[in-house]
Every structure is written in C-alpha cells, then in structure tokens.
LODO-485031 format. One record per residue: chain; residue number from 0; residue in one letter; y, z, x of N, C-alpha, C in turn. Coordinates in Angstrom, 1 decimal, m for minus. Layout:
N
ATOM  cadena  num  residuo  n.v  n.w  n.u  ca.v  ca.w  ca.u  c.v  c.w  c.u
ATOM  A  NUM  A  Y  Z  X  Y  Z  X  Y  Z  X;
...
//
This chain:
261
ATOM  cadena  num  residuo  n.v  n.w  n.u  ca.v  ca.w  ca.u  c.v  c.w  c.u
ATOM  A  0  M  3.7  m57.6  m42.3  2.8  m56.8  m43.2  1.5  m56.4  m42.4;
ATOM  A  1  G  1.1  m57.2  m41.5  m0.1  m56.9  m40.7  0.1  m55.7  m39.8;
ATOM  A  2  I  1.4  m55.5  m39.3  1.7  m54.4  m38.5  1.9  m53.1  m39.3;
ATOM  A  3  L  2.5  m53.3  m40.5  2.9  m52.1  m41.3  1.7  m51.2  m41.7;
ATOM  A  4  I  0.5  m51.9  m42.0  m0.6  m51.1  m42.4  m1.1  m50.1  m41.3;
ATOM  A  5  P  m1.3  m50.6  m40.1  m1.7  m49.7  m39.0  m0.7  m48.6  m38.7;
ATOM  A  6  V  0.6  m49.0  m38.8  1.6  m47.9  m38.6  1.5  m46.8  m39.7;
ATOM  A  7  L  1.3  m47.3  m40.9  1.2  m46.3  m42.0  0.0  m45.4  m41.8;
ATOM  A  8  M  m1.1  m46.0  m41.4  m2.3  m45.3  m41.2  m2.2  m44.2  m40.1;
ATOM  A  9  L  m1.6  m44.7  m39.0  m1.3  m43.7  m37.9  m0.4  m42.6  m38.3;
ATOM  A  10  G  0.6  m43.0  m39.1  1.6  m42.0  m39.5  0.9  m41.0  m40.4;
ATOM  A  11  S  0.0  m41.5  m41.3  m0.7  m40.6  m42.2  m1.6  m39.6  m41.4;
ATOM  A  12  L  m2.3  m40.2  m40.4  m3.2  m39.4  m39.6  m2.4  m38.3  m38.9;
ATOM  A  13  G  m1.2  m38.7  m38.4  m0.4  m37.8  m37.6  0.1  m36.6  m38.6;
ATOM  A  14  A  0.4  m37.0  m39.8  0.9  m36.0  m40.8  m0.3  m35.0  m41.1;
ATOM  A  15  I  m1.5  m35.6  m41.3  m2.6  m34.8  m41.6  m3.0  m33.8  m40.5;
ATOM  A  16  F  m3.0  m34.3  m39.2  m3.3  m33.5  m38.1  m2.2  m32.4  m37.9;
ATOM  A  17  G  m0.9  m32.8  m38.2  0.2  m31.8  m38.0  0.0  m30.7  m39.0;
ATOM  A  18  V  m0.3  m31.0  m40.3  m0.5  m30.0  m41.3  m1.7  m29.1  m40.9;
ATOM  A  19  G  m2.7  m29.7  m40.4  m3.9  m29.0  m40.0  m3.6  m28.0  m38.9;
ATOM  A  20  L  m2.9  m28.5  m37.9  m2.5  m27.6  m36.8  m1.6  m26.4  m37.2;
ATOM  A  21  A  m0.7  m26.7  m38.1  0.2  m25.7  m38.6  m0.6  m24.6  m39.4;
ATOM  A  22  V  m1.6  m25.0  m40.2  m2.4  m24.1  m40.9  m3.2  m23.3  m40.0;
ATOM  A  23  A  m3.8  m24.0  m39.0  m4.7  m23.3  m38.0  m4.0  m22.3  m37.2;
ATOM  A  24  S  m2.7  m22.7  m36.8  m1.9  m21.8  m36.0  m1.6  m20.5  m36.7;
ATOM  A  25  K  m1.4  m20.6  m38.0  m1.1  m19.4  m38.8  m2.4  m18.5  m39.1;
ATOM  A  26  R  m3.4  m19.3  m39.4  m4.7  m18.6  m39.7  m5.3  m17.9  m38.5;
ATOM  A  27  F  m5.3  m18.6  m37.4  m6.0  m18.0  m36.2  m5.0  m17.4  m35.2;
ATOM  A  28  A  m3.8  m17.2  m35.6  m2.8  m16.6  m34.7  m3.2  m15.2  m34.3;
ATOM  A  29  V  m3.0  m14.9  m33.0  m3.3  m13.5  m32.5  m2.0  m12.8  m32.5;
ATOM  A  30  Q  m1.9  m11.7  m33.2  m0.7  m10.9  m33.3  m0.5  m10.1  m32.0;
ATOM  A  31  S  0.7  m10.3  m31.4  0.9  m9.6  m30.1  1.6  m8.2  m30.5;
ATOM  A  32  D  1.3  m7.3  m29.6  1.9  m5.9  m29.8  3.4  m6.0  m29.6;
ATOM  A  33  P  4.2  m5.6  m30.6  5.7  m5.7  m30.5  6.2  m4.9  m29.3;
ATOM  A  34  R  5.4  m3.9  m28.8  5.9  m3.1  m27.7  5.8  m3.9  m26.3;
ATOM  A  35  L  5.0  m5.0  m26.3  4.9  m5.7  m25.1  6.2  m6.2  m24.6;
ATOM  A  36  D  7.0  m6.8  m25.4  8.3  m7.4  m25.0  9.2  m6.2  m24.5;
ATOM  A  37  K  9.1  m5.1  m25.2  10.0  m4.0  m24.8  9.6  m3.4  m23.4;
ATOM  A  38  I  8.3  m3.4  m23.2  7.9  m2.9  m21.9  8.3  m3.9  m20.8;
ATOM  A  39  L  8.1  m5.2  m21.1  8.5  m6.2  m20.1  10.0  m6.2  m19.8;
ATOM  A  40  G  10.8  m5.8  m20.8  12.2  m5.7  m20.6  12.6  m4.5  m19.7;
ATOM  A  41  L  11.7  m3.5  m19.6  12.0  m2.3  m18.8  11.5  m2.5  m17.4;
ATOM  A  42  L  10.5  m3.3  m17.2  9.9  m3.5  m15.9  10.8  m4.3  m14.9;
ATOM  A  43  P  10.7  m4.1  m13.6  11.7  m4.7  m12.7  11.5  m6.2  m12.5;
ATOM  A  44  G  10.4  m6.8  m12.9  10.2  m8.2  m12.8  9.8  m8.7  m11.4;
ATOM  A  45  A  9.4  m7.8  m10.6  9.0  m8.1  m9.2  7.8  m9.0  m9.1;
ATOM  A  46  N  6.9  m8.9  m10.1  5.6  m9.6  m10.1  4.9  m9.6  m8.7;
ATOM  A  47  C  4.9  m8.4  m8.1  4.3  m8.2  m6.8  2.8  m8.1  m6.8;
ATOM  A  48  G  2.3  m7.7  m8.0  0.8  m7.5  m8.1  0.3  m6.2  m7.4;
ATOM  A  49  V  1.2  m5.4  m7.0  0.7  m4.1  m6.3  m0.1  m3.2  m7.3;
ATOM  A  50  C  0.3  m3.3  m8.6  m0.4  m2.5  m9.6  m1.8  m2.8  m9.8;
ATOM  A  51  G  m2.2  m4.0  m9.4  m3.5  m4.5  m9.7  m3.6  m5.5  m10.9;
ATOM  A  52  G  m2.4  m5.7  m11.5  m2.4  m6.6  m12.6  m1.8  m8.0  m12.2;
ATOM  A  53  A  m1.9  m8.9  m13.1  m1.4  m10.3  m12.8  0.1  m10.3  m13.0;
ATOM  A  54  G  0.9  m9.7  m12.1  2.3  m9.7  m12.3  2.7  m8.6  m13.4;
ATOM  A  55  C  4.0  m8.6  m13.7  4.5  m7.6  m14.7  4.0  m7.8  m16.1;
ATOM  A  56  F  3.7  m9.1  m16.5  3.2  m9.4  m17.8  1.8  m8.8  m17.9;
ATOM  A  57  G  1.0  m9.0  m16.8  m0.4  m8.5  m16.8  m0.4  m7.0  m16.8;
ATOM  A  58  F  0.6  m6.4  m16.1  0.6  m4.9  m16.0  1.0  m4.4  m17.4;
ATOM  A  59  A  1.9  m5.0  m18.1  2.3  m4.6  m19.4  1.1  m4.6  m20.4;
ATOM  A  60  E  0.4  m5.7  m20.3  m0.8  m5.8  m21.2  m1.9  m4.7  m20.8;
ATOM  A  61  S  m2.0  m4.5  m19.5  m3.0  m3.5  m19.1  m2.7  m2.1  m19.5;
ATOM  A  62  I  m1.4  m1.7  m19.5  m1.1  m0.3  m19.9  m1.2  m0.2  m21.4;
ATOM  A  63  L  m0.9  m1.3  m22.1  m1.1  m1.2  m23.6  m2.6  m1.1  m23.9;
ATOM  A  64  S  m3.4  m1.7  m23.2  m4.9  m1.6  m23.4  m5.6  m0.4  m22.8;
ATOM  A  65  G  m4.8  0.3  m22.0  m5.3  1.5  m21.3  m6.1  1.2  m20.0;
ATOM  A  66  K  m6.0  0.0  m19.5  m6.8  m0.4  m18.3  m6.0  0.1  m17.1;
ATOM  A  67  L  m4.7  0.3  m17.1  m3.9  0.8  m16.0  m3.0  1.9  m16.5;
ATOM  A  68  S  m2.7  2.8  m15.6  m1.7  3.9  m16.0  m0.3  3.4  m15.7;
ATOM  A  69  I  0.7  4.1  m16.3  2.1  3.7  m16.0  2.4  3.9  m14.6;
ATOM  A  70  D  1.8  4.9  m13.9  2.1  5.2  m12.5  1.6  4.1  m11.6;
ATOM  A  71  A  0.8  3.2  m12.1  0.3  2.1  m11.2  1.4  1.2  m10.7;
ATOM  A  72  C  2.5  1.1  m11.4  3.7  0.3  m11.0  4.4  1.2  m9.9;
ATOM  A  73  R  4.4  0.7  m8.7  5.1  1.4  m7.6  6.5  1.0  m7.4;
ATOM  A  74  V  7.0  0.0  m8.1  8.3  m0.5  m7.9  9.3  0.2  m8.9;
ATOM  A  75  S  8.8  0.5  m10.1  9.7  1.0  m11.2  10.2  2.4  m10.8;
ATOM  A  76  E  11.5  2.7  m11.1  12.1  4.0  m10.9  11.4  5.0  m11.9;
ATOM  A  77  E  11.6  6.2  m11.6  11.0  7.3  m12.4  11.5  7.2  m13.9;
ATOM  A  78  K  12.8  7.0  m14.0  13.4  6.9  m15.4  12.8  5.8  m16.2;
ATOM  A  79  V  12.4  4.7  m15.5  11.8  3.5  m16.2  10.4  3.9  m16.7;
ATOM  A  80  K  9.7  4.6  m15.9  8.3  5.0  m16.2  8.4  6.0  m17.4;
ATOM  A  81  E  9.4  6.9  m17.4  9.5  7.9  m18.5  9.8  7.2  m19.8;
ATOM  A  82  E  10.7  6.1  m19.7  11.0  5.4  m20.9  9.8  4.6  m21.5;
ATOM  A  83  I  9.0  4.1  m20.6  7.7  3.4  m21.1  6.8  4.4  m21.7;
ATOM  A  84  A  6.7  5.6  m21.1  5.8  6.7  m21.6  6.3  7.1  m23.0;
ATOM  A  85  R  7.6  7.2  m23.2  8.1  7.5  m24.5  7.7  6.4  m25.5;
ATOM  A  86  L  7.9  5.2  m25.1  7.6  4.1  m26.0  6.1  4.1  m26.4;
ATOM  A  87  L  5.2  4.5  m25.5  3.8  4.5  m25.8  3.3  5.9  m26.4;
ATOM  A  88  G  4.3  6.8  m26.5  3.9  8.1  m27.0  3.0  8.9  m26.0;
ATOM  A  89  Q  3.2  8.7  m24.7  2.4  9.3  m23.7  3.3  10.3  m22.9;
ATOM  A  90  K  2.6  11.2  m22.2  3.3  12.1  m21.3  3.1  11.7  m19.9;
ATOM  A  91  L  4.2  11.5  m19.2  4.1  11.0  m17.8  3.7  12.1  m16.9;
ATOM  A  92  E  2.6  12.0  m16.2  2.3  13.0  m15.2  3.1  12.9  m14.0;
ATOM  A  93  Q  3.7  14.0  m13.6  4.5  14.0  m12.3  3.6  14.0  m11.1;
ATOM  A  94  E  3.8  13.0  m10.3  3.0  12.9  m9.1  3.9  13.1  m7.8;
ATOM  A  95  T  3.3  13.6  m6.8  3.9  13.8  m5.5  4.2  12.5  m4.9;
ATOM  A  96  K  5.5  12.2  m4.5  5.8  11.0  m3.9  5.1  10.8  m2.5;
ATOM  A  97  K  4.5  9.7  m2.3  3.8  9.4  m1.1  4.4  8.2  m0.4;
ATOM  A  98  A  4.1  8.1  0.9  4.6  7.0  1.7  3.5  6.7  2.8;
ATOM  A  99  A  3.6  5.5  3.3  2.6  5.2  4.4  2.9  6.0  5.6;
ATOM  A  100  V  1.8  6.3  6.3  1.8  7.0  7.6  1.1  6.2  8.6;
ATOM  A  101  L  1.6  6.1  9.8  0.9  5.4  10.9  0.3  6.4  11.8;
ATOM  A  102  H  m1.0  6.3  12.1  m1.7  7.2  12.9  m1.9  6.6  14.3;
ATOM  A  103  C  m0.8  6.3  14.9  m0.8  5.8  16.3  0.7  5.9  16.8;
ATOM  A  104  A  0.8  6.3  18.1  2.2  6.4  18.7  2.1  5.7  20.1;
ATOM  A  105  G  1.1  5.0  20.4  0.9  4.4  21.7  1.9  3.3  22.0;
ATOM  A  106  G  1.7  2.2  21.4  2.6  1.1  21.6  2.6  0.6  23.1;
ATOM  A  107  E  3.7  0.4  23.7  3.8  0.0  25.1  3.3  1.0  26.1;
ATOM  A  108  K  3.2  2.3  25.6  2.7  3.3  26.5  1.2  3.2  26.8;
ATOM  A  109  V  0.5  2.4  26.0  m0.9  2.3  26.2  m1.2  1.1  27.2;
ATOM  A  110  K  m2.1  1.4  28.1  m2.5  0.4  29.1  m3.2  m0.8  28.4;
ATOM  A  111  E  m3.2  m2.0  29.0  m3.8  m3.2  28.5  m5.0  m3.6  29.3;
ATOM  A  112  R  m6.1  m4.0  28.7  m7.3  m4.4  29.4  m7.2  m5.8  29.9;
ATOM  A  113  F  m6.5  m6.7  29.2  m6.4  m8.1  29.6  m5.1  m8.7  28.9;
ATOM  A  114  I  m4.7  m9.8  29.3  m3.6  m10.5  28.7  m4.1  m11.4  27.6;
ATOM  A  115  Y  m3.6  m11.0  26.4  m4.0  m11.8  25.2  m3.1  m13.0  25.0;
ATOM  A  116  Q  m3.7  m14.2  24.9  m2.9  m15.4  24.7  m3.2  m16.2  23.4;
ATOM  A  117  G  m3.8  m15.5  22.5  m4.2  m16.1  21.3  m3.1  m16.1  20.2;
ATOM  A  118  I  m3.5  m16.3  18.9  m2.6  m16.2  17.8  m2.0  m14.8  17.7;
ATOM  A  119  K  m0.7  m14.7  17.5  0.0  m13.5  17.6  m0.1  m12.7  16.2;
ATOM  A  120  T  m1.3  m12.4  15.8  m1.5  m11.5  14.7  m2.5  m10.4  15.1;
ATOM  A  121  C  m2.4  m9.3  14.4  m3.3  m8.2  14.7  m4.8  m8.6  14.4;
ATOM  A  122  A  m4.9  m9.3  13.2  m6.2  m9.7  12.8  m6.9  m10.6  13.8;
ATOM  A  123  A  m6.2  m11.5  14.3  m6.7  m12.5  15.3  m7.0  m11.8  16.6;
ATOM  A  124  A  m6.1  m11.0  17.1  m6.3  m10.3  18.4  m7.5  m9.3  18.3;
ATOM  A  125  N  m7.7  m8.7  17.1  m8.8  m7.7  17.0  m10.2  m8.4  17.1;
ATOM  A  126  L  m10.2  m9.7  16.8  m11.5  m10.4  17.0  m11.9  m10.7  18.4;
ATOM  A  127  V  m10.9  m10.5  19.3  m11.2  m10.7  20.7  m11.5  m9.4  21.4;
ATOM  A  128  L  m12.7  m9.0  21.4  m13.1  m7.7  22.1  m12.3  m6.5  21.5;
ATOM  A  129  G  m11.9  m6.6  20.3  m11.1  m5.4  19.7  m9.7  m5.4  20.1;
ATOM  A  130  G  m9.2  m6.4  20.7  m7.8  m6.5  21.1  m7.5  m6.2  22.6;
ATOM  A  131  Q  m6.3  m6.4  23.0  m5.9  m6.3  24.4  m5.7  m4.8  24.9;
ATOM  A  132  K  m5.5  m3.9  24.0  m5.2  m2.5  24.3  m6.4  m1.8  24.9;
ATOM  A  133  A  m6.1  m1.0  25.9  m7.2  m0.2  26.5  m7.8  0.8  25.6;
ATOM  A  134  C  m6.9  1.3  24.6  m7.4  2.1  23.5  m7.8  1.2  22.4;
ATOM  A  135  V  m9.1  1.1  22.1  m9.6  0.2  21.1  m9.3  0.6  19.7;
ATOM  A  136  Y  m8.8  1.8  19.5  m8.4  2.3  18.2  m7.0  2.1  17.9;
ATOM  A  137  G  m6.2  1.8  18.8  m4.7  1.8  18.7  m4.1  0.5  18.1;
ATOM  A  138  C  m2.8  0.6  17.8  m2.0  m0.4  17.2  m1.9  m1.6  18.2;
ATOM  A  139  L  m2.1  m2.8  17.7  m2.1  m4.0  18.6  m0.6  m4.6  18.6;
ATOM  A  140  G  0.2  m4.2  17.7  1.6  m4.5  17.8  2.1  m5.9  17.4;
ATOM  A  141  F  1.3  m6.6  16.7  1.7  m7.9  16.3  2.3  m8.0  14.9;
ATOM  A  142  G  2.4  m6.9  14.2  3.1  m6.8  12.9  2.5  m7.4  11.7;
ATOM  A  143  D  1.2  m7.4  11.5  0.6  m7.8  10.3  1.1  m6.9  9.1;
ATOM  A  144  C  1.3  m5.7  9.4  1.8  m4.7  8.4  3.2  m5.1  7.9;
ATOM  A  145  V  4.0  m5.5  8.9  5.4  m5.9  8.5  5.4  m7.1  7.6;
ATOM  A  146  R  4.6  m8.1  7.9  4.6  m9.3  7.1  4.0  m9.1  5.7;
ATOM  A  147  V  3.1  m8.1  5.6  2.4  m8.0  4.3  3.2  m7.1  3.3;
ATOM  A  148  C  4.1  m6.3  3.8  4.9  m5.3  3.0  5.8  m6.1  2.1;
ATOM  A  149  P  5.7  m6.0  0.8  6.5  m6.7  m0.2  7.9  m6.1  m0.4;
ATOM  A  150  F  8.1  m4.9  0.2  9.4  m4.2  0.0  10.2  m4.0  1.3;
ATOM  A  151  G  9.8  m4.7  2.3  10.6  m4.6  3.6  10.7  m3.2  4.1;
ATOM  A  152  A  9.7  m2.4  3.9  9.7  m1.0  4.3  9.2  m0.8  5.8;
ATOM  A  153  I  8.6  m1.8  6.4  8.1  m1.6  7.8  8.8  m2.6  8.7;
ATOM  A  154  S  9.1  m2.1  9.9  9.7  m2.9  10.9  9.1  m2.5  12.3;
ATOM  A  155  M  9.2  m3.4  13.2  8.6  m3.1  14.6  9.7  m2.5  15.5;
ATOM  A  156  S  9.4  m1.4  16.1  10.3  m0.8  17.1  10.3  m1.6  18.4;
ATOM  A  157  P  11.3  m1.4  19.2  11.3  m2.0  20.6  10.1  m1.6  21.4;
ATOM  A  158  Q  9.4  m0.5  21.1  8.3  0.0  21.8  7.0  m0.5  21.3;
ATOM  A  159  G  7.1  m1.5  20.3  5.9  m2.1  19.8  5.1  m1.3  18.8;
ATOM  A  160  I  5.8  m0.4  18.1  5.1  0.4  17.1  5.8  0.2  15.7;
ATOM  A  161  P  5.0  0.1  14.7  5.6  m0.1  13.3  6.4  1.2  12.9;
ATOM  A  162  V  7.5  1.0  12.3  8.4  2.1  11.8  8.5  2.0  10.3;
ATOM  A  163  I  8.2  3.0  9.6  8.2  3.0  8.1  9.4  3.6  7.6;
ATOM  A  164  D  10.1  2.9  6.7  11.3  3.4  6.0  10.8  4.0  4.7;
ATOM  A  165  E  10.8  5.3  4.7  10.2  6.1  3.5  11.0  5.8  2.3;
ATOM  A  166  A  12.3  5.5  2.4  13.1  5.3  1.2  12.7  4.0  0.5;
ATOM  A  167  K  12.2  3.0  1.3  11.8  1.7  0.7  10.3  1.7  0.4;
ATOM  A  168  C  9.5  2.5  1.1  8.1  2.5  0.9  7.7  2.9  m0.5;
ATOM  A  169  K  6.8  2.1  m1.2  6.3  2.4  m2.5  4.9  2.8  m2.6;
ATOM  A  170  A  4.3  3.1  m1.4  2.9  3.5  m1.3  2.0  2.5  m2.0;
ATOM  A  171  C  2.2  1.3  m1.8  1.5  0.2  m2.4  0.1  0.0  m1.8;
ATOM  A  172  N  m0.1  0.5  m0.6  m1.4  0.4  0.0  m1.7  m0.9  0.8;
ATOM  A  173  K  m0.7  m1.8  0.7  m1.0  m3.2  1.3  m1.1  m3.1  2.8;
ATOM  A  174  C  m0.3  m2.2  3.5  m0.4  m2.1  4.9  m1.7  m1.4  5.3;
ATOM  A  175  V  m2.2  m0.5  4.5  m3.4  0.2  4.7  m4.6  m0.9  4.8;
ATOM  A  176  I  m4.5  m1.8  3.8  m5.6  m2.8  3.8  m5.4  m3.9  4.9;
ATOM  A  177  A  m4.2  m4.2  5.2  m3.9  m5.3  6.2  m4.2  m4.9  7.6;
ATOM  A  178  C  m4.1  m3.6  8.0  m4.3  m3.2  9.4  m5.8  m3.3  9.8;
ATOM  A  179  P  m6.1  m4.1  10.8  m7.5  m4.2  11.2  m8.1  m3.0  11.9;
ATOM  A  180  K  m7.1  m2.1  12.3  m7.5  m0.9  13.0  m7.6  0.3  12.1;
ATOM  A  181  K  m7.1  0.1  10.8  m7.1  1.1  9.8  m6.3  2.3  10.2;
ATOM  A  182  L  m5.1  2.0  10.7  m4.2  3.0  11.2  m3.3  3.7  10.2;
ATOM  A  183  F  m3.2  3.1  9.0  m2.3  3.6  8.0  m3.0  4.4  7.0;
ATOM  A  184  S  m2.3  5.4  6.4  m2.8  6.2  5.3  m1.6  6.5  4.4;
ATOM  A  185  L  m1.9  7.0  3.2  m0.8  7.4  2.3  m0.7  8.9  2.3;
ATOM  A  186  A  0.4  9.5  2.5  0.5  11.0  2.6  1.8  11.4  1.9;
ATOM  A  187  P  1.9  12.7  1.4  3.1  13.2  0.8  4.3  13.1  1.7;
ATOM  A  188  V  5.5  12.7  1.1  6.7  12.5  1.9  7.3  13.8  2.4;
ATOM  A  189  T  7.3  14.8  1.5  8.0  16.1  1.8  7.2  16.9  2.8;
ATOM  A  190  G  7.9  17.3  3.9  7.3  18.2  4.9  5.9  17.9  5.3;
ATOM  A  191  R  5.6  16.7  5.6  4.3  16.3  6.0  4.0  16.4  7.5;
ATOM  A  192  V  2.9  16.9  7.9  2.5  17.0  9.3  1.6  15.7  9.5;
ATOM  A  193  I  1.9  15.1  10.6  1.2  13.8  10.9  0.5  13.8  12.3;
ATOM  A  194  V  m0.7  13.4  12.3  m1.4  13.2  13.5  m1.3  11.7  13.9;
ATOM  A  195  S  m0.5  11.5  15.0  m0.2  10.1  15.4  m1.3  9.6  16.4;
ATOM  A  196  C  m2.5  9.6  16.0  m3.6  9.1  16.8  m4.8  8.8  15.9;
ATOM  A  197  S  m5.6  7.8  16.4  m6.8  7.5  15.6  m8.0  7.4  16.6;
ATOM  A  198  S  m7.9  7.8  17.8  m8.9  7.7  18.8  m10.1  8.7  18.6;
ATOM  A  199  H  m11.3  8.2  18.7  m12.4  9.1  18.6  m13.1  9.2  20.0;
ATOM  A  200  D  m12.4  8.7  21.0  m13.0  8.8  22.4  m12.9  10.3  22.8;
ATOM  A  201  S  m13.5  10.6  23.9  m13.4  11.9  24.5  m12.0  12.2  24.9;
ATOM  A  202  G  m11.6  13.4  25.0  m10.2  13.7  25.5  m9.9  13.1  26.8;
ATOM  A  203  R  m10.9  13.2  27.7  m10.6  12.6  29.1  m10.4  11.1  29.0;
ATOM  A  204  D  m11.2  10.4  28.2  m11.0  8.9  28.1  m9.8  8.5  27.4;
ATOM  A  205  T  m9.4  9.3  26.4  m8.2  9.0  25.6  m6.9  9.2  26.5;
ATOM  A  206  K  m6.9  10.3  27.3  m5.8  10.6  28.1  m5.7  9.6  29.3;
ATOM  A  207  A  m6.8  9.0  29.7  m6.7  8.0  30.7  m6.0  6.7  30.4;
ATOM  A  208  V  m5.9  6.4  29.0  m5.3  5.2  28.6  m4.1  5.4  27.8;
ATOM  A  209  C  m3.8  6.6  27.3  m2.7  6.8  26.4  m2.1  8.2  26.7;
ATOM  A  210  P  m0.8  8.3  26.9  m0.2  9.6  27.2  0.2  10.4  26.0;
ATOM  A  211  V  m0.1  9.9  24.8  0.3  10.6  23.6  m0.9  10.7  22.6;
ATOM  A  212  G  m2.1  10.5  23.1  m3.3  10.5  22.2  m3.9  11.9  22.1;
ATOM  A  213  C  m4.6  12.1  21.0  m5.3  13.4  20.8  m6.4  13.5  21.8;
ATOM  A  214  I  m6.5  14.7  22.5  m7.5  14.9  23.5  m8.6  15.9  23.0;
ATOM  A  215  A  m8.5  16.2  21.7  m9.5  17.0  21.0  m9.7  18.4  21.7;
ATOM  A  216  C  m8.5  19.0  22.1  m8.5  20.3  22.7  m8.8  21.4  21.8;
ATOM  A  217  G  m8.5  21.2  20.5  m8.8  22.2  19.4  m7.8  23.3  19.3;
ATOM  A  218  L  m6.7  23.2  20.0  m5.6  24.2  19.9  m5.0  24.3  18.5;
ATOM  A  219  C  m4.8  23.1  17.9  m4.3  23.0  16.6  m5.2  23.7  15.6;
ATOM  A  220  Q  m6.5  23.5  15.7  m7.4  24.1  14.8  m7.5  25.6  14.9;
ATOM  A  221  K  m7.4  26.1  16.2  m7.5  27.5  16.4  m6.2  28.2  15.9;
ATOM  A  222  T  m5.1  27.5  16.0  m3.8  28.1  15.6  m3.5  28.2  14.1;
ATOM  A  223  C  m4.0  27.2  13.4  m3.8  27.1  12.0  m4.3  28.3  11.2;
ATOM  A  224  R  m3.4  29.0  10.5  m3.8  30.2  9.7  m4.4  29.8  8.3;
ATOM  A  225  F  m4.2  28.5  8.0  m4.6  28.1  6.6  m5.8  27.2  6.6;
ATOM  A  226  N  m6.5  27.1  7.7  m7.7  26.3  7.8  m7.5  24.9  7.4;
ATOM  A  227  A  m6.3  24.3  7.7  m5.8  23.0  7.2  m6.0  21.9  8.2;
ATOM  A  228  I  m6.4  22.2  9.4  m6.6  21.2  10.4  m7.9  21.4  11.2;
ATOM  A  229  H  m8.6  20.3  11.4  m9.9  20.4  12.1  m10.1  19.3  13.0;
ATOM  A  230  V  m10.7  19.5  14.1  m11.0  18.4  15.1  m12.4  17.9  14.7;
ATOM  A  231  I  m12.4  16.6  14.2  m13.6  16.0  13.7  m13.8  14.7  14.6;
ATOM  A  232  D  m14.9  14.6  15.2  m15.3  13.5  16.1  m14.1  13.2  17.0;
ATOM  A  233  N  m13.7  14.2  17.7  m12.7  14.1  18.8  m11.3  13.8  18.3;
ATOM  A  234  L  m11.0  14.0  17.0  m9.7  13.7  16.4  m9.2  14.8  15.4;
ATOM  A  235  A  m8.0  15.2  15.6  m7.5  16.2  14.6  m7.2  15.6  13.3;
ATOM  A  236  V  m7.7  16.2  12.2  m7.6  15.7  10.9  m7.0  16.8  10.0;
ATOM  A  237  I  m6.0  16.4  9.2  m5.2  17.4  8.4  m5.7  17.3  6.9;
ATOM  A  238  D  m5.9  18.5  6.3  m6.2  18.6  4.9  m4.9  19.0  4.2;
ATOM  A  239  Y  m4.3  17.9  3.6  m3.0  18.1  3.0  m3.0  19.1  1.8;
ATOM  A  240  A  m4.1  19.3  1.2  m4.3  20.2  0.1  m4.1  21.6  0.6;
ATOM  A  241  K  m4.3  21.9  1.8  m4.2  23.2  2.4  m3.0  23.4  3.3;
ATOM  A  242  C  m2.5  22.3  3.8  m1.4  22.4  4.8  m0.1  22.9  4.1;
ATOM  A  243  T  0.6  23.8  4.8  1.8  24.4  4.3  3.0  23.9  5.1;
ATOM  A  244  S  2.8  23.0  6.0  3.8  22.5  6.9  4.5  23.6  7.7;
ATOM  A  245  C  3.7  24.5  8.2  4.3  25.6  9.0  4.6  25.2  10.4;
ATOM  A  246  A  4.1  24.0  10.8  4.4  23.4  12.1  3.8  24.1  13.3;
ATOM  A  247  E  2.9  25.1  13.1  2.3  25.8  14.3  1.5  24.8  15.1;
ATOM  A  248  C  0.8  23.9  14.4  0.0  22.9  15.2  0.9  22.0  16.0;
ATOM  A  249  V  2.0  21.7  15.5  3.0  20.8  16.2  3.4  21.5  17.5;
ATOM  A  250  R  3.7  22.8  17.4  4.2  23.6  18.5  3.1  23.7  19.6;
ATOM  A  251  V  1.9  23.8  19.3  0.9  24.0  20.4  0.2  22.7  20.9;
ATOM  A  252  C  0.5  21.6  20.3  m0.2  20.4  20.7  0.3  20.0  22.1;
ATOM  A  253  P  m0.5  19.9  23.1  m0.1  19.6  24.5  0.3  18.2  24.7;
ATOM  A  254  M  m0.2  17.3  23.8  0.1  15.9  24.0  1.2  15.4  23.1;
ATOM  A  255  K  1.7  16.3  22.3  2.8  15.9  21.3  2.3  14.8  20.3;
ATOM  A  256  T  1.0  14.9  20.0  0.4  13.9  19.1  0.7  14.3  17.7;
ATOM  A  257  I  0.9  15.6  17.4  1.2  16.0  16.0  2.7  16.3  15.9;
ATOM  A  258  H  3.2  15.8  14.8  4.6  16.1  14.5  4.9  16.2  13.0;
ATOM  A  259  I  6.0  16.7  12.6  6.3  16.9  11.2  7.5  16.1  10.8;
ATOM  A  260  K  7.5  15.7  9.6  8.7  14.9  9.0  9.2  15.7  7.9;
//
C-alpha cells in the first residue's frame, strides 16, 4: 500500500503532463507548407550546400520564402527546375549554361624558383613566398580545386594543370573560391574564348618564365572588330557580353594564350 500511492501519483502526473503536451502541440503547432514535401521529392537530395542553403531541405524552405531562386540549385536538371517553377506558379528564367574556366596553361612548362617540400596543397604552398613557380600568378598544381569539387568535374592532367569536364561542371563556384591564385572564373559554355593566363607582369618578364603566357602585345585588342577584348594591366581580358566568338584574337595571338572552346 505504501508503494501504491506514489505510483498512482506519478501515473497521474504523467497523464496530466501528457494531456498538456498533446493540447500544446495542437495549439502551438506550426503549419508547414504542403508544397515543401513535393519540392523535396523533386530535388536530387545531394545536400551539397552549393545553393547557399542548409542542404536540400534548407533550399526548399528558402525558395518557398523567396530567399533563394530556383536556379540556385546547380545539381537539378532543367526539367526538375521547370516542375518546381510550375508548382510555385513561377516562370523559370532561361539562363546561359556556364562552367568553370582556368586562366592558366603553364603547369610543368613554367620554371620553378625553388623546390617546395611542404604540405602538398596549393593553399599551403602559396603561403611560402607565393609558391614555387617562377610565375607568381600561375597554377601551383597541387589540386585544391580537384578536392573541393563536389561533382568530380576537375582532374589534374599529366602536365600539372587542372582539366575541367564541362559535362559534369555545375558552375557551383567552389573551385573559384578554393584557388589561392584566383585562376578560375565562370563563363558561358558555348563558343567561349578563353585567355589562359593571369599574369600582370610585363611581357618580357612573363615570357622569361612561361612559354604560353600573355605578353600584353595588344594584337588581340587591335584585331577585335567588336571591342570585346582589351589589354588591362598587361593581361588580355574578354568582355563576354560583346564577344561573338569569331576567333580572330585566337588567330593572331603569338603565344597561343587565347583559345576557343
């Protein structure tokens, strides 16, 4: 009998708390948007975070609240984005497909200033006098970009230069951020002209350390009929809004620094 009373009291308290929690859960429940589950069902479930959201769930919540656009998901196919747009009653803006571009073609062709024996990452090597390469602007070749790419779109060539698989590239910008030399940019995939150099040294100094670097001769700028390429701070820079991919600059470049894909 002495044990029964405490048991009954605890049981009564448990029942009271249970009823209270049940009432509170209904009264203070936050109604979720029924479209949330539908959007999650359409998303690839990669949870890569490239969109800027906390995984696919965070992305779905963000597009429902208007914080992110549907195009922020770089992994979803176009038909998936269109389906989500229909679900939200939105019109999907067609955007030009982009991919990462590497603005360096030096690799093993570039002379080295010293033998680097530190941690084999570009970030670490860059902390030691800007890296071992005689061109302080060029690729260090340790593959930080390869490791950071969530889609396996970048590999290292035997010549020590990153190679981008445009079919796999989602233009997520991670390689752009990871490269300590800032050698990557995002550019249109179709018929794009690429300047494979980032050096701002004088033409003479660039040529002394790299056989494929921009020497700021200005022939590309003089040849372009569309005013789409200019030599700025000893480096050819392309205005993709004006470029027609006529390839005249490619033809006249004496160092073969400019090429077209």
